[in-house]
N, C-alpha and C positions, 0 to 999 in steps of 0.2 A: 731702711733695706738692708736687709742681707749679706753681708761681704761675699764676693764669689770663694768658691775652694782652691787653692791654686796648686794645693798636694793631698794626692787621697792612696793610704793606703785599702785595699779588702783583703782578707783572708791571707793576711804578709805571712808568710813559714822561708826562713832563711836556713841555709844546712853550712858546715864546714865539712867538705869531706860527707860520711856516711849519717854524722850528728848531726842533727835539728838540734836547731839554738830558738827559733823563734815560733808559735803557734797561733799560726791565724788573726791578726794582729789586725785591727782598722783604725786607722789614723787620720787625722785631718788636719789641714793649716792653709788656713783663711789668708786672703790676700792682703799684706801689710801686720799681717796681726803675728805673734810670738807663741812657739808653741812646745811649754814643757813636758820634756819626760824624764822623769823620775824613778827611783828603782833603786836600791843596794848594788853595789859591782858581783857581776856577774849576771847580771838581769836580763840581757841583750840592750841595753841604753846602743851602747856604742855600734852592735850588730844590725840595728836598726837602722843607720845611720848611712853604713856601708850596706847594705840592702839599698837604697835607698840611687846609690849614687852610683848601683853596680860591680860592687865590689866581691859581693860573695853568692849563690846560686841560691836563687826563690825559685817558688811557688807562688801563688796569688797574684794580686794586680798592684803596680804602681802608676797614676796616673799625677802628670804633670801639667800645668796647664790645658786639658785634657786629652794630653797628650798618652799613650801607653811608653812605661820607663823599658818593659820589661826581655831585656833580650840585650839592652842599650851595650854601649860601650861606656866607659868612665869619661872620657875624652868627647864622646857626644853628649854624653848627660850636660857637660860641663859648659857647652856650648849652646847648652836649651838657657843654661841662667842659674844653676845650679853653685855655690860652692863648696866646700864642700873644707873646711876648717878643722880637722883631725886633731885626738890629742896629741899633745907631746908634739906642740907645732910644726914640726913637717919644713925647715926653714933650708936650704943649700946655703952651707953653711961657706964652704970658702969662697961664695961671692957675695957682692957688697950689697947695701939695703938698697937703691938704686938698682942695680942687674934682680933681685931678690921680687921687686915689683913688675918688671917689665916682664917675667915671666909668667904672673901672674896675668900681663896682661898676652900672651903671647896665641892668642887663637884669632886675637883680632886685627883688623890692619888698616884703621882708620889714624895712623900716624901722630897724626895730632892733637888727638881726640885724647890716645893716649898720653901726649904732655901731657895734655892739661888736666886729666886725670888723680896722675901722679903728683901734680903740686894741690886738688882735691885730698887725698887722704894725708895730703902731710897737713892742712891744715887741722886733719881731724888726730893725726898723732905729731905733733907737732916733734920731738926730739927726735924723730926719723929723719928728719930733714936732718938734723944737726948733724946724722950720722950717719948721710944718704951714700960719703963712699967709704965707710966703714964696712967690713967684713962683718956678715952677720952672725957668724960661728964665737966673735968676740963679746956680742949683748948682754947684755945681761937677760934673764928668764922673760923677767916684766916686755921687758923690747924686744926678745922675742917672739911672745904672743902677739906683741903689737904691730908685730912687721908681719907675722901671720893672715889676722886680720887686714891688714893693710893691700897684702899683698890679693887674698880671698875678693875685696872690693874694687879689685883691678879689673876682673871681669865684668862688671857692671850684672851685679848678680837681681835675681829674681827672686830669688829664695838661698837661706845659708845655712846649714848644716855646718852646728856651734857644738863640738865636744868635750867639754870640761872645758871650760876658756879661764877658771880663774886656779885648775890644778896647777899647786904650787910653787901661789907666787903672794909676795908680800897684800893685808888687808888693804896698805892707799892705793898697790896699782889694779887691785881687784875691783874696786870702788872704782876708779875712775875707766876702766877697760868698761863698765859696762856704764858705766852714762852717756859710753862711745857707742854703745850699741844701741840706750834705748832710741837714744836720739839718731841714727841708725834706722831704727823701726817705726818710731814717727815721726817723722821731720821726713827721710827719705820713703819711706812706705816700702825696706824688703821685708819678706817677709823673712821671718828662723825659724826654726828647733831645732832645738835648745836643750843637750841635755850636760845639766849642774851637778855635783856632786853639792853645792849648796843651793838645800832645796829651797831656802826665803829667800836667797837673792833668783833666784829661777823662777819663783813667783812673784815674787816683785817684778820681773820683767815680762812675762807671760801674763796672755787674756786668758788661756784652756793650758791644761795639764790635761797629761796620762802617767799613768802608775804601771809599771809591771813586775813583775816577777817570774821567773824561772819561763823568762819568754811568752809570759801571758798576760792581757793587759786584763788586769784586776778593779781598777777605779778610774774615772775620768770627769771630766766638769770644769765649768770656770774654775780660772785663777784662787780668785778670792775665795769660791768652796772650797778646794781643796785647803787650803793657806786654815781656814776658820774649823776643817775638818778632825772630832777630837784624836783620831784616829791616828792622821799625818802626821798632828804634829810633835803626838808620842813618839811615834817610832823611828820620825824621819827629822822633825825639826826641835828633838827633845825638849821641850815644852810642855 
């Protein structure tokens, strides 16, 4: 049976002021699937995530679970079940680890379930549990990225928008993070739209991929097909 589409954009254009950055992107993410957005720096990958999250002006259509996202505020989009993990982690550095997690559940009112979910995310990120009362700003870069992912999970998302989760991290931490992402995607069936400069890692996690250049879609297909494409290998994988 063909998987249902959880997120779909049609003719998506995005603007910063009068400057157009995206030009008619058509992207789909399946329910429980992982989709990678590939492209060089400045191609428009981060802007695509920001457009879905209601952070930039758009034209065209964005539908999530059959609902239009056009014109919705970022907070409303998050309440629908879309968790955006931006590049740079975005933790509240003066708050403790646990306070950051509670902020991730700010739109929820099920207090007992929130406490259970805190313990659940500590199961994925045990080192955060040992630092639960520590200020987030004193964590290592890898631990802050873990905290950003853990806080997003507190929303109980149906879809995660992940912007460069490996950026600036040591290879061992990157491997650990991507194993957790793989588990979340395959065991918990959380759909993912992933922007990642480490193209090889992205294509290993994803089932589908899109390649964009200067805000335009130039290639799409199954992740393993793009991984085996000679042009993609030469330009983006380096072999």
